[in-house]
DSSP file (Angstrom, degrees, kcal/mol; ACC not computed):
  #  RESIDUE AA STRUCTURE BP1 BP2  ACC     N-H-->O    O-->H-N    N-H-->O    O-->H-N    TCO  KAPPA ALPHA  PHI   PSI    X-CA   Y-CA   Z-CA
    1    1 A M              0   0    0      0, 0.0     2,-0.3     0, 0.0     0, 0.0   0.000 360.0 360.0 360.0 131.7  110.6  127.9  130.9
    2    2 A E        -     0   0    0      1,-0.1     2,-0.1     6,-0.0     6,-0.0  -0.648 360.0-122.8 -83.1 141.2  107.7  125.6  130.8
    3    3 A L        -     0   0    0     -2,-0.3    -1,-0.1     1,-0.1     5,-0.0  -0.474  27.0-108.1 -82.0 150.7  104.2  127.1  130.8
    4    4 A R     >  -     0   0    0     -2,-0.1     4,-2.1     1,-0.1     5,-0.2  -0.271  38.4 -99.8 -72.2 170.5  101.7  126.1  133.5
    5    5 A A  H  > S+     0   0    0      1,-0.2     4,-1.8     2,-0.2     3,-0.3   0.933 122.5  48.6 -61.4 -48.7   98.8  123.9  132.4
    6    6 A D  H  > S+     0   0    0      1,-0.2     4,-2.5     2,-0.2    -1,-0.2   0.878 111.2  49.9 -68.1 -34.3   96.3  126.9  132.1
    7    7 A A  H  > S+     0   0    0      2,-0.2     4,-2.4     1,-0.2    -1,-0.2   0.830 109.8  50.5 -63.2 -32.3   98.7  128.9  130.2
    8    8 A Q  H  X S+     0   0    0     -4,-2.1     4,-1.7    -3,-0.3    -2,-0.2   0.839 109.3  50.8 -70.2 -34.4   99.3  126.2  127.8
    9    9 A R  H  X S+     0   0    0     -4,-1.8     4,-2.6     2,-0.2    -2,-0.2   0.886 112.5  48.3 -66.0 -45.2   95.5  125.8  127.4
   10   10 A N  H  X S+     0   0    0     -4,-2.5     4,-2.3     2,-0.2    -2,-0.2   0.919 109.6  50.9 -63.9 -45.5   95.3  129.5  126.7
   11   11 A R  H  X S+     0   0    0     -4,-2.4     4,-2.5     1,-0.2    -1,-0.2   0.894 112.8  46.4 -55.6 -44.0   98.0  129.5  124.2
   12   12 A A  H  X S+     0   0    0     -4,-1.7     4,-2.3     1,-0.2    -2,-0.2   0.900 113.8  47.2 -70.0 -37.7   96.4  126.6  122.4
   13   13 A A  H  X S+     0   0    0     -4,-2.6     4,-2.1     2,-0.2    -2,-0.2   0.886 111.1  53.8 -69.4 -34.1   93.0  128.3  122.5
   14   14 A I  H  X S+     0   0    0     -4,-2.3     4,-3.1     2,-0.2    -2,-0.2   0.947 111.4  45.5 -57.4 -56.4   94.6  131.6  121.3
   15   15 A L  H  X S+     0   0    0     -4,-2.5     4,-2.5     1,-0.2    -2,-0.2   0.887 113.7  47.9 -61.2 -43.2   96.2  129.8  118.2
   16   16 A A  H  X S+     0   0    0     -4,-2.3     4,-1.7     2,-0.2    -1,-0.2   0.885 114.2  44.3 -61.6 -42.1   93.2  128.0  117.3
   17   17 A A  H  X S+     0   0    0     -4,-2.1     4,-3.0    -5,-0.2     5,-0.3   0.889 112.5  54.8 -67.5 -42.3   90.9  131.0  117.5
   18   18 A A  H  X S+     0   0    0     -4,-3.1     4,-2.6     2,-0.2     5,-0.3   0.931 106.9  49.6 -64.2 -46.3   93.6  133.1  115.6
   19   19 A A  H  X S+     0   0    0     -4,-2.5     4,-1.9     1,-0.2     5,-0.2   0.949 116.3  43.9 -53.1 -49.1   93.7  130.5  112.7
   20   20 A A  H  X S+     0   0    0     -4,-1.7     4,-2.0     2,-0.2    -2,-0.2   0.888 115.1  46.3 -65.0 -42.2   89.9  130.7  112.6
   21   21 A V  H  X S+     0   0    0     -4,-3.0     4,-3.3     2,-0.2     5,-0.4   0.920 115.0  46.2 -72.2 -45.4   89.6  134.5  112.9
   22   22 A F  H  X S+     0   0    0     -4,-2.6     4,-1.4    -5,-0.3    -1,-0.2   0.854 111.5  53.0 -70.0 -32.4   92.4  135.1  110.2
   23   23 A A  H  < S+     0   0    0     -4,-1.9    -1,-0.2    -5,-0.3    -2,-0.2   0.923 117.8  37.3 -69.1 -43.5   90.8  132.6  107.8
   24   24 A E  H  < S+     0   0    0     -4,-2.0    -2,-0.2    -5,-0.2    -1,-0.2   0.935 131.8  24.0 -74.0 -41.7   87.5  134.3  108.2
   25   25 A H  H >< S-     0   0    0     -4,-3.3     3,-0.8     1,-0.2    -3,-0.2   0.442  95.2-142.5-109.1  -3.8   88.5  138.1  108.3
   26   26 A G  G ><  -     0   0    0     -4,-1.4     3,-2.0    -5,-0.4    -1,-0.2  -0.222  58.6 -28.1  71.6-166.9   91.9  138.1  106.5
   27   27 A A  G 3  S+     0   0    0      1,-0.3    -1,-0.2    65,-0.1    -5,-0.1   0.586 129.4  68.8 -70.2 -10.5   94.8  140.1  107.5
   28   28 A R  G <  S+     0   0    0     -3,-0.8    -1,-0.3    -6,-0.1    -2,-0.2   0.566  70.8 119.9 -77.2  -7.5   92.6  142.8  108.9
   29   29 A A    <   -     0   0    0     -3,-2.0     2,-0.3    -7,-0.1    -7,-0.1  -0.167  57.9-135.4 -56.2 151.0   91.5  140.7  111.7
   30   30 A T     >  -     0   0    0      1,-0.1     4,-1.6    -9,-0.0     5,-0.1  -0.698  19.1-120.1-111.2 159.6   92.4  142.1  115.2
   31   31 A T  H  > S+     0   0    0     -2,-0.3     4,-3.4     1,-0.2     5,-0.2   0.860 115.3  61.3 -68.1 -27.5   93.9  140.6  118.2
   32   32 A E  H  > S+     0   0    0      1,-0.2     4,-2.2     2,-0.2    -1,-0.2   0.886 103.3  49.8 -61.2 -35.9   90.6  141.7  120.0
   33   33 A Q  H  > S+     0   0    0      2,-0.2     4,-2.2     1,-0.2    -1,-0.2   0.888 111.5  48.6 -67.5 -37.7   88.7  139.4  117.7
   34   34 A V  H  X S+     0   0    0     -4,-1.6     4,-2.3     2,-0.2     5,-0.3   0.949 110.4  51.6 -72.2 -47.1   91.0  136.6  118.4
   35   35 A A  H  X>S+     0   0    0     -4,-3.4     5,-2.3     1,-0.2     4,-1.3   0.931 110.4  47.3 -54.3 -46.4   90.7  137.2  122.1
   36   36 A R  H ><5S+     0   0    0     -4,-2.2     3,-0.7     1,-0.2    -2,-0.2   0.944 112.1  49.7 -59.0 -48.6   87.0  137.1  122.0
   37   37 A E  H 3<5S+     0   0    0     -4,-2.2    -1,-0.2     1,-0.3    -2,-0.2   0.776 114.0  45.4 -70.0 -26.6   86.9  134.0  120.0
   38   38 A A  H 3<5S-     0   0    0     -4,-2.3    -1,-0.3     2,-0.2    -2,-0.2   0.616 110.1-122.3 -86.8 -12.7   89.4  132.2  122.4
   39   39 A G  T <<5S+     0   0    0     -4,-1.3     2,-0.3    -3,-0.7    -3,-0.2   0.831  72.4 113.9  76.5  29.9   87.5  133.4  125.4
   40   40 A V  S   <S-     0   0    0     -5,-2.3    -1,-0.3    -6,-0.2    -2,-0.2  -0.916  73.1 -91.5-131.0 159.8   90.4  135.2  126.9
   41   41 A A    >>  -     0   0    0     -2,-0.3     4,-1.2     1,-0.1     3,-0.8  -0.389  35.9-118.2 -67.9 147.6   91.3  138.8  127.7
   42   42 A V  H 3> S+     0   0    0      1,-0.3     4,-2.5     2,-0.2     5,-0.2   0.847 116.0  63.2 -62.7 -33.1   93.2  140.7  125.0
   43   43 A G  H 3> S+     0   0    0      1,-0.2     4,-1.8     2,-0.2    -1,-0.3   0.881  99.8  54.1 -52.7 -38.7   96.1  141.1  127.6
   44   44 A T  H <> S+     0   0    0     -3,-0.8     4,-1.2     2,-0.2    -1,-0.2   0.878 105.5  50.7 -63.7 -39.0   96.3  137.3  127.6
   45   45 A V  H >X S+     0   0    0     -4,-1.2     4,-3.1     1,-0.2     3,-0.6   0.947 112.0  48.1 -64.0 -46.7   96.8  137.3  123.9
   46   46 A F  H 3< S+     0   0    0     -4,-2.5    -2,-0.2     1,-0.2    -1,-0.2   0.771 104.7  59.6 -70.2 -24.6   99.6  139.9  124.2
   47   47 A R  H 3< S+     0   0    0     -4,-1.8    -1,-0.2    -5,-0.2    -2,-0.2   0.829 115.6  34.7 -64.5 -33.3  101.3  137.9  127.0
   48   48 A H  H << S+     0   0    0     -4,-1.2    -2,-0.2    -3,-0.6    -1,-0.2   0.833 135.2  23.0 -88.6 -39.0  101.7  135.0  124.7
   49   49 A F     <  -     0   0    0     -4,-3.1    -1,-0.3    -5,-0.2     6,-0.1  -0.897  65.8-163.0-143.5 101.7  102.2  137.0  121.5
   50   50 A P  S    S+     0   0    0      0, 0.0     2,-0.3     0, 0.0    -4,-0.1   0.617  75.9  23.0 -64.6 -17.9  103.5  140.5  121.9
   51   51 A T  S  > S-     0   0    0      1,-0.1     4,-1.5   -20,-0.0     5,-0.1  -0.891  79.6-112.4-138.5 167.2  102.5  141.6  118.4
   52   52 A K  H  > S+     0   0    0     -2,-0.3     4,-2.7     2,-0.2     5,-0.2   0.884 120.1  55.5 -65.9 -41.2  100.1  140.5  115.7
   53   53 A D  H  > S+     0   0    0      1,-0.2     4,-3.1     2,-0.2     5,-0.3   0.944 105.0  53.2 -62.6 -41.9  103.1  139.4  113.5
   54   54 A A  H  > S+     0   0    0      2,-0.2     4,-2.1     1,-0.2    -1,-0.2   0.934 110.2  47.5 -56.9 -44.2  104.3  137.2  116.5
   55   55 A L  H  X S+     0   0    0     -4,-1.5     4,-2.1     2,-0.2    -1,-0.2   0.952 112.9  49.3 -58.4 -51.4  100.8  135.6  116.5
   56   56 A L  H  X S+     0   0    0     -4,-2.7     4,-2.0     1,-0.2    -2,-0.2   0.893 111.6  47.6 -58.5 -43.9  100.9  135.2  112.7
   57   57 A V  H  X S+     0   0    0     -4,-3.1     4,-2.5     1,-0.2    -1,-0.2   0.869 108.7  53.4 -71.2 -34.2  104.4  133.6  112.8
   58   58 A A  H  X S+     0   0    0     -4,-2.1     4,-2.4    -5,-0.3    -1,-0.2   0.825 106.9  54.0 -77.0 -25.9  103.4  131.2  115.6
   59   59 A I  H  X S+     0   0    0     -4,-2.1     4,-1.9     2,-0.2    -2,-0.2   0.944 112.8  43.7 -65.5 -43.9  100.3  130.0  113.4
   60   60 A M  H  X S+     0   0    0     -4,-2.0     4,-2.7     2,-0.2    -2,-0.2   0.887 111.4  52.4 -63.5 -38.2  102.7  129.3  110.6
   61   61 A K  H  X S+     0   0    0     -4,-2.5     4,-2.4     1,-0.2    -1,-0.2   0.934 110.5  49.5 -61.4 -47.3  105.2  127.6  112.8
   62   62 A Q  H  X S+     0   0    0     -4,-2.4     4,-2.1     1,-0.2    -1,-0.2   0.840 109.0  52.4 -61.0 -32.6  102.4  125.4  114.1
   63   63 A S  H  X S+     0   0    0     -4,-1.9     4,-1.8     2,-0.2    -2,-0.2   0.941 109.7  47.9 -66.8 -46.0  101.3  124.6  110.7
   64   64 A L  H  X S+     0   0    0     -4,-2.7     4,-2.3     1,-0.2    -2,-0.2   0.873 111.0  50.8 -58.1 -40.5  104.7  123.5  109.7
   65   65 A E  H  X S+     0   0    0     -4,-2.4     4,-2.2     2,-0.2    -1,-0.2   0.893 107.9  53.5 -59.4 -42.8  105.0  121.4  112.8
   66   66 A R  H  X S+     0   0    0     -4,-2.1     4,-2.3     1,-0.2    -1,-0.2   0.885 109.4  49.0 -61.2 -42.9  101.7  119.8  112.0
   67   67 A L  H  X S+     0   0    0     -4,-1.8     4,-1.8     2,-0.2    -2,-0.2   0.907 110.2  49.8 -66.1 -43.1  103.0  118.9  108.5
   68   68 A A  H  X S+     0   0    0     -4,-2.3     4,-0.6     1,-0.2    -2,-0.2   0.827 112.5  48.8 -68.0 -29.4  106.3  117.4  109.9
   69   69 A E  H >< S+     0   0    0     -4,-2.2     3,-1.2    -5,-0.2     4,-0.4   0.945 110.8  49.5 -75.3 -41.7  104.4  115.3  112.4
   70   70 A L  H >< S+     0   0    0     -4,-2.3     3,-1.0     1,-0.3     4,-0.4   0.816 102.7  61.1 -67.1 -30.5  102.1  114.1  109.8
   71   71 A A  H >< S+     0   0    0     -4,-1.8     3,-0.7     1,-0.2    -1,-0.3   0.758  86.4  78.3 -67.6 -19.3  105.0  113.1  107.4
   72   72 A A  T << S+     0   0    0     -3,-1.2    -1,-0.2    -4,-0.6    -2,-0.2   0.850 112.9  17.0 -65.5 -29.1  106.2  110.7  110.0
   73   73 A G  T <  S+     0   0    0     -3,-1.0    -1,-0.3    -4,-0.4     2,-0.2   0.160 107.8 104.8-123.2  16.2  103.6  108.2  109.0
   74   74 A A    <   -     0   0    0     -3,-0.7     2,-0.2    -4,-0.4    -3,-0.0  -0.555  62.0-125.6 -98.9 161.2  102.5  109.4  105.6
   75   75 A T     >  -     0   0    0     -2,-0.2     4,-2.4     1,-0.1     5,-0.2  -0.654  36.3-106.8 -93.7 165.3  102.9  108.4  102.1
   76   76 A L  H  > S+     0   0    0     42,-0.5     4,-2.2     1,-0.2     5,-0.2   0.896 121.6  51.7 -59.6 -39.2  104.2  111.0   99.6
   77   77 A A  H  > S+     0   0    0      2,-0.2     4,-2.3     1,-0.2    -1,-0.2   0.925 111.3  45.5 -59.6 -49.0  100.7  111.2   98.1
   78   78 A R  H  > S+     0   0    0      1,-0.2     4,-2.2     2,-0.2    -1,-0.2   0.861 111.4  52.4 -66.1 -34.9   99.1  111.9  101.4
   79   79 A F  H  X S+     0   0    0     -4,-2.4     4,-2.8     2,-0.2     5,-0.2   0.887 107.6  53.5 -71.3 -37.4  101.8  114.4  102.4
   80   80 A F  H  X S+     0   0    0     -4,-2.2     4,-2.4    -5,-0.2     5,-0.2   0.964 110.1  47.3 -58.7 -51.7  101.2  116.3   99.0
   81   81 A R  H  X S+     0   0    0     -4,-2.3     4,-2.8     2,-0.2    -2,-0.2   0.932 112.1  48.5 -54.1 -51.1   97.6  116.5   99.9
   82   82 A A  H  X S+     0   0    0     -4,-2.2     4,-3.0     2,-0.2     5,-0.3   0.941 111.2  51.5 -56.3 -51.2   98.3  117.8  103.5
   83   83 A V  H  X S+     0   0    0     -4,-2.8     4,-2.7     1,-0.2    -1,-0.2   0.947 114.0  42.5 -58.7 -48.2  100.7  120.4  102.2
   84   84 A V  H  X S+     0   0    0     -4,-2.4     4,-1.6    -5,-0.2    -1,-0.2   0.875 115.8  48.9 -71.1 -35.7   98.2  121.7   99.7
   85   85 A D  H  X S+     0   0    0     -4,-2.8     4,-1.8    -5,-0.2    -1,-0.2   0.884 113.1  47.4 -65.9 -38.3   95.4  121.6  102.2
   86   86 A E  H  X S+     0   0    0     -4,-3.0     4,-1.5     2,-0.2    -2,-0.2   0.899 108.0  55.1 -71.5 -41.7   97.4  123.3  104.9
   87   87 A A  H  < S+     0   0    0     -4,-2.7    -1,-0.2    -5,-0.3    -2,-0.2   0.830 110.3  47.0 -59.0 -36.4   98.5  126.0  102.4
   88   88 A A  H >< S+     0   0    0     -4,-1.6     3,-1.0     1,-0.2     4,-0.2   0.881 111.7  50.6 -67.3 -37.5   94.8  126.7  101.6
   89   89 A A  H 3< S+     0   0    0     -4,-1.8     3,-0.2     1,-0.3    -2,-0.2   0.757 114.9  41.7 -76.4 -23.2   93.9  126.8  105.2
   90   90 A T  T >X S+     0   0    0     -4,-1.5     4,-2.0     1,-0.2     3,-0.6   0.188  78.9 118.5-106.1  14.5   96.7  129.3  106.0
   91   91 A R  H <> S+     0   0    0     -3,-1.0     4,-2.4     1,-0.3    -1,-0.2   0.837  75.7  47.5 -46.7 -50.8   96.2  131.5  102.9
   92   92 A T  H 3> S+     0   0    0     -4,-0.2     4,-1.8     1,-0.2    -1,-0.3   0.798 110.3  50.4 -73.9 -26.7   95.3  134.6  104.9
   93   93 A V  H <> S+     0   0    0     -3,-0.6     4,-2.5     2,-0.2    -1,-0.2   0.876 111.5  48.9 -73.4 -35.1   98.2  134.3  107.3
   94   94 A V  H  X S+     0   0    0     -4,-2.0     4,-2.4     2,-0.2    -2,-0.2   0.909 110.2  51.7 -69.2 -39.6  100.6  133.8  104.4
   95   95 A D  H  < S+     0   0    0     -4,-2.4    -2,-0.2    -5,-0.2    -1,-0.2   0.940 112.1  47.1 -59.9 -44.0   99.1  136.9  102.7
   96   96 A A  H  < S+     0   0    0     -4,-1.8     4,-0.2     1,-0.2    -1,-0.2   0.895 117.1  42.1 -64.4 -41.4   99.6  138.9  105.9
   97   97 A L  H ><>S+     0   0    0     -4,-2.5     3,-2.6     1,-0.2     5,-1.2   0.824  92.8  83.7 -75.6 -27.4  103.2  137.7  106.4
   98   98 A A  G ><5S+     0   0    0     -4,-2.4     3,-1.6     1,-0.3    -1,-0.2   0.827  89.2  50.0 -52.4 -43.5  104.3  138.0  102.8
   99   99 A P  G 3 5S+     0   0    0      0, 0.0    -1,-0.3     0, 0.0    -2,-0.1   0.722 107.9  57.4 -65.1 -17.6  105.1  141.9  103.0
  100  100 A R  G < 5S-     0   0    0     -3,-2.6    -2,-0.2    -4,-0.2    -3,-0.1   0.386 131.5 -88.8 -97.7   8.1  107.1  141.1  106.1
  101  101 A G  T < 5 +     0   0    0     -3,-1.6     2,-0.6    -4,-0.3    -3,-0.2   0.609  67.5 156.2  99.8  17.0  109.4  138.5  104.2
  102  102 A L      < -     0   0    0     -5,-1.2     2,-0.6    -8,-0.1    -1,-0.3  -0.647  24.1-164.1 -70.1 121.7  107.7  135.2  104.5
  103  103 A D     >  -     0   0    0     -2,-0.6     4,-2.7     1,-0.2     5,-0.2  -0.930   7.9-161.1-109.8 111.1  109.0  133.1  101.6
  104  104 A L  H  > S+     0   0    0     -2,-0.6     4,-2.8     2,-0.2     5,-0.2   0.911  93.2  51.8 -62.5 -43.4  106.6  130.2  101.2
  105  105 A A  H  > S+     0   0    0      1,-0.2     4,-1.6     2,-0.2    -1,-0.2   0.908 111.7  48.5 -63.9 -40.5  109.3  128.2   99.2
  106  106 A E  H  > S+     0   0    0      2,-0.2     4,-0.9     1,-0.2    -1,-0.2   0.905 110.9  49.2 -64.6 -43.6  111.8  128.8  102.1
  107  107 A A  H >< S+     0   0    0     -4,-2.7     3,-1.2     1,-0.2     4,-0.3   0.972 114.1  46.6 -68.1 -46.3  109.2  127.7  104.8
  108  108 A L  H >< S+     0   0    0     -4,-2.8     3,-1.8     1,-0.3    -1,-0.2   0.813  99.7  69.0 -65.6 -25.7  108.5  124.5  102.7
  109  109 A G  H >< S+     0   0    0     -4,-1.6     3,-1.8     1,-0.3     4,-0.3   0.772  84.7  70.0 -66.6 -19.5  112.2  123.9  102.2
  110  110 A G  T << S+     0   0    0     -3,-1.2    -1,-0.3    -4,-0.9     3,-0.2   0.672  97.2  52.8 -62.2 -20.5  112.5  123.1  105.9
  111  111 A L  T <> S+     0   0    0     -3,-1.8     4,-2.2    -4,-0.3    -1,-0.3   0.214  77.7 106.0 -98.6  14.9  110.5  120.0  105.1
  112  112 A K  H <> S+     0   0    0     -3,-1.8     4,-2.9     2,-0.2     5,-0.2   0.916  75.3  50.3 -64.1 -43.4  112.9  118.9  102.4
  113  113 A A  H  > S+     0   0    0     -4,-0.3     4,-2.2    -3,-0.2    -1,-0.2   0.925 112.8  49.0 -62.8 -42.0  114.6  116.0  104.2
  114  114 A T  H  > S+     0   0    0     -4,-0.2     4,-2.0     1,-0.2    -1,-0.2   0.900 112.2  49.3 -62.7 -36.4  111.2  114.6  105.2
  115  115 A T  H  X S+     0   0    0     -4,-2.2     4,-2.3     2,-0.2    -2,-0.2   0.899 108.7  51.0 -62.0 -46.1  110.1  114.9  101.6
  116  116 A A  H  X S+     0   0    0     -4,-2.9     4,-2.6     1,-0.2    -1,-0.2   0.914 108.2  52.3 -65.1 -38.5  113.1  113.2  100.3
  117  117 A R  H  X S+     0   0    0     -4,-2.2     4,-1.7    -5,-0.2    -1,-0.2   0.921 111.1  47.8 -64.9 -39.3  112.6  110.3  102.7
  118  118 A L  H  X S+     0   0    0     -4,-2.0     4,-2.3     2,-0.2   -42,-0.5   0.828 111.2  51.7 -65.3 -29.1  108.9  110.0  101.5
  119  119 A L  H  X S+     0   0    0     -4,-2.3     4,-3.3     2,-0.2    -2,-0.2   0.922 108.5  49.4 -66.1 -46.2  110.1  110.1   97.9
  120  120 A A  H  X S+     0   0    0     -4,-2.6     4,-2.1     1,-0.2    -2,-0.2   0.884 111.9  49.6 -57.1 -41.4  112.6  107.4   98.6
  121  121 A E  H  X S+     0   0    0     -4,-1.7     4,-2.1     2,-0.2    -1,-0.2   0.914 111.1  50.1 -66.0 -51.7  109.8  105.3  100.2
  122  122 A A  H  X>S+     0   0    0     -4,-2.3     5,-2.8     1,-0.2     6,-0.8   0.922 108.9  49.8 -62.0 -45.4  107.5  105.9   97.3
  123  123 A K  H ><5S+     0   0    0     -4,-3.3     3,-1.2     1,-0.2    -1,-0.2   0.942 110.0  51.2 -57.0 -44.7  110.1  104.9   94.7
  124  124 A S  H 3<5S+     0   0    0     -4,-2.1    -1,-0.2     1,-0.3    -2,-0.2   0.858 111.4  49.6 -64.0 -35.8  110.9  101.6   96.7
  125  125 A A  H 3<5S-     0   0    0     -4,-2.1    -1,-0.3    -5,-0.1    -2,-0.2   0.580 115.0-119.1 -83.4  -4.3  107.1  100.9   96.7
  126  126 A G  T <<5S+     0   0    0     -3,-1.2    -3,-0.2    -4,-0.8    -2,-0.1   0.803  82.1 119.1  73.5  31.8  106.9  101.5   93.0
  127  127 A E  S   <S+     0   0    0     -5,-2.8     2,-0.4    -6,-0.2    -4,-0.2   0.584  72.6  39.9 -96.7 -11.5  104.4  104.4   93.5
  128  128 A V  S    S-     0   0    0     -6,-0.8    42,-0.3    -9,-0.1    -2,-0.2  -0.987  96.7-100.0-134.0 146.1  106.7  107.0   91.9
  129  129 A R    >   -     0   0    0     40,-3.2     3,-1.4    -2,-0.4    -6,-0.1  -0.298  30.8-123.2 -65.4 148.6  108.9  106.6   88.8
  130  130 A S  T 3  S+     0   0    0      1,-0.3    -1,-0.1    -7,-0.1    -7,-0.1   0.719 106.5  62.9 -76.7 -18.4  112.5  106.0   89.7
  131  131 A D  T 3  S+     0   0    0      2,-0.1    -1,-0.3     0, 0.0     2,-0.2   0.528  75.0 111.7 -83.9  -6.5  113.7  109.2   87.6
  132  132 A V    <   -     0   0    0     -3,-1.4     2,-0.3    37,-0.2    -9,-0.1  -0.505  55.8-155.4 -70.0 135.1  111.8  111.6   89.9
  133  133 A R    >>  -     0   0    0     -2,-0.2     4,-1.9     1,-0.1     3,-0.8  -0.768  25.7-117.0-112.3 159.6  114.1  113.8   91.9
  134  134 A I  H 3> S+     0   0    0     -2,-0.3     4,-2.4     1,-0.3     5,-0.2   0.875 113.4  58.2 -62.2 -38.4  113.7  115.7   95.2
  135  135 A D  H 3> S+     0   0    0      1,-0.2     4,-1.5     2,-0.2    -1,-0.3   0.850 107.9  46.9 -63.2 -29.5  114.2  119.1   93.4
  136  136 A E  H <> S+     0   0    0     -3,-0.8     4,-2.1     2,-0.2    -1,-0.2   0.846 112.3  48.3 -79.8 -33.5  111.3  118.4   91.2
  137  137 A V  H  X S+     0   0    0     -4,-1.9     4,-3.1     2,-0.2    -2,-0.2   0.881 112.2  49.3 -75.1 -33.1  109.0  117.3   94.0
  138  138 A M  H  X S+     0   0    0     -4,-2.4     4,-2.6    -5,-0.2     5,-0.2   0.900 112.0  49.7 -66.4 -37.7  110.0  120.4   96.1
  139  139 A A  H  X S+     0   0    0     -4,-1.5     4,-2.7    -5,-0.2     5,-0.2   0.930 113.5  47.0 -67.1 -47.2  109.2  122.6   93.0
  140  140 A L  H  X S+     0   0    0     -4,-2.1     4,-2.5     2,-0.2     5,-0.3   0.941 112.1  48.0 -59.1 -49.6  105.9  120.8   92.6
  141  141 A L  H  X S+     0   0    0     -4,-3.1     4,-2.5     1,-0.2    -2,-0.2   0.902 113.7  47.8 -56.6 -45.6  105.0  121.1   96.3
  142  142 A T  H  X S+     0   0    0     -4,-2.6     4,-3.2     2,-0.2     5,-0.3   0.931 112.5  48.6 -60.4 -45.2  105.9  124.8   96.3
  143  143 A A  H  X S+     0   0    0     -4,-2.7     4,-2.5     1,-0.2    -2,-0.2   0.918 114.5  45.0 -67.2 -41.8  103.9  125.5   93.1
  144  144 A L  H  X S+     0   0    0     -4,-2.5     4,-2.4     2,-0.2    -1,-0.2   0.884 113.8  49.9 -70.8 -36.2  100.8  123.6   94.4
  145  145 A A  H  X S+     0   0    0     -4,-2.5     4,-0.7    -5,-0.3    -2,-0.2   0.961 113.2  45.9 -67.3 -48.4  101.1  125.3   97.9
  146  146 A Q  H >< S+     0   0    0     -4,-3.2     3,-1.3     1,-0.2     4,-0.4   0.931 111.7  52.0 -67.3 -37.7  101.4  128.7   96.3
  147  147 A A  H >< S+     0   0    0     -4,-2.5     3,-2.2    -5,-0.3     6,-0.2   0.925 105.3  58.1 -55.0 -42.3   98.3  127.9   93.8
  148  148 A A  H 3< S+     0   0    0     -4,-2.4    -1,-0.2     1,-0.3    -2,-0.2   0.632  90.9  69.8 -66.6 -14.5   96.4  126.9   97.0
  149  149 A Q  T << S+     0   0    0     -3,-1.3     2,-0.3    -4,-0.7    -1,-0.3   0.681  80.5  94.8 -76.9 -16.9   96.9  130.4   98.3
  150  150 A Q  S X  S-     0   0    0     -3,-2.2     3,-2.2    -4,-0.4   -59,-0.1  -0.575  74.9-139.6 -83.8 137.7   94.5  131.7   95.6
  151  151 A A  T 3  S+     0   0    0     -2,-0.3    -1,-0.1     1,-0.3    -3,-0.0   0.750 103.0  64.0 -68.1 -18.3   90.9  132.1   96.7
  152  152 A S  T 3  S+     0   0    0     -5,-0.1     2,-1.3     1,-0.1    -1,-0.3   0.582  77.8  96.8 -70.6 -15.0   89.9  130.8   93.2
  153  153 A W    <   -     0   0    0     -3,-2.2    -1,-0.1    -6,-0.2     0, 0.0  -0.645  64.7-168.3 -84.0  94.8   91.5  127.4   94.1
  154  154 A T     >  -     0   0    0     -2,-1.3     4,-2.5     1,-0.1     5,-0.2  -0.340  36.2-104.2 -77.9 166.0   88.5  125.4   95.3
  155  155 A P  H  > S+     0   0    0      0, 0.0     4,-2.1     0, 0.0     5,-0.1   0.881 123.1  49.8 -56.1 -34.6   88.6  122.1   97.1
  156  156 A D  H  > S+     0   0    0      2,-0.2     4,-2.2     1,-0.2     5,-0.2   0.901 110.9  48.8 -70.7 -42.6   87.5  120.3   93.9
  157  157 A L  H  > S+     0   0    0      2,-0.2     4,-2.3     1,-0.2     5,-0.2   0.905 109.7  51.6 -64.8 -40.3   90.2  122.1   91.8
  158  158 A R  H  X S+     0   0    0     -4,-2.5     4,-2.0     2,-0.2    -2,-0.2   0.911 111.7  49.1 -65.6 -42.1   92.8  121.2   94.4
  159  159 A R  H  X S+     0   0    0     -4,-2.1     4,-2.2    -5,-0.2    -2,-0.2   0.961 112.8  44.3 -60.4 -50.5   91.7  117.5   94.2
  160  160 A R  H  X S+     0   0    0     -4,-2.2     4,-1.8     1,-0.2    -2,-0.2   0.862 114.4  49.3 -65.2 -40.0   91.8  117.2   90.5
  161  161 A T  H  X S+     0   0    0     -4,-2.3     4,-2.1    -5,-0.2    -1,-0.2   0.881 111.1  49.6 -71.5 -33.9   95.1  119.1   90.2
  162  162 A L  H  X S+     0   0    0     -4,-2.0     4,-3.4    -5,-0.2     5,-0.3   0.925 108.3  54.8 -65.9 -42.4   96.7  116.8   92.8
  163  163 A K  H  X S+     0   0    0     -4,-2.2     4,-2.3     1,-0.2    -2,-0.2   0.888 110.0  45.4 -54.2 -44.1   95.3  113.9   91.0
  164  164 A I  H  X S+     0   0    0     -4,-1.8     4,-2.2     2,-0.2    -1,-0.2   0.955 114.5  48.0 -66.5 -49.2   97.0  115.0   87.8
  165  165 A V  H  X S+     0   0    0     -4,-2.1     4,-1.4     1,-0.2    -2,-0.2   0.940 112.4  47.8 -63.8 -52.6  100.3  115.8   89.6
  166  166 A L  H >X S+     0   0    0     -4,-3.4     4,-1.0     1,-0.2     3,-0.6   0.922 111.6  51.7 -58.2 -43.7  100.4  112.4   91.5
  167  167 A A  H >< S+     0   0    0     -4,-2.3     3,-0.6    -5,-0.3    -1,-0.2   0.889 105.4  55.3 -55.8 -39.7   99.7  110.5   88.2
  168  168 A G  H 3< S+     0   0    0     -4,-2.2    -1,-0.2     1,-0.3    -2,-0.2   0.804 105.6  51.4 -68.3 -25.5  102.5  112.3   86.4
  169  169 A M  H <<        0   0    0     -4,-1.4   -40,-3.2    -3,-0.6    -1,-0.3   0.709 360.0 360.0 -83.8 -14.7  105.0  111.1   89.2
  170  170 A R    <<        0   0    0     -4,-1.0    -1,-0.2    -3,-0.6    -2,-0.2   0.459 360.0 360.0 -71.1 360.0  103.7  107.5   88.7
């Protein structure tokens, strides 16, 4: 069933607010805080997301969808940067979902076909060594995404680390 336009706007506002609230307050953030930030009643949040876990899962799903959309026109290097930046941005959501069985490697595995296509394109363009394999690229992406989950991973450290990894693949 398709949502009405106002319901779609509310859902989008709730997801945007939730991402911001969880980024700021971590897993202890409440649905009441999300509702206030989104400018909706808490009942509206629960109509769209019956539990806090459902809201967290929706944020991760939206994050992975964003990455899949970006990959359509990205280079492998740009995609690597996007995955690491997205992992850093969703750190608190991943932390909150980890005890409930979220496996970051499994979540990123859903992007394997896209990543394989980007790798093939990068090889054809001479941007990546011909001996680099998809399993190595996925291992690097997973490791970088997991590292980006650490609070100590500053934007500067992410940038420098990505530069080293990408240079190694050339």
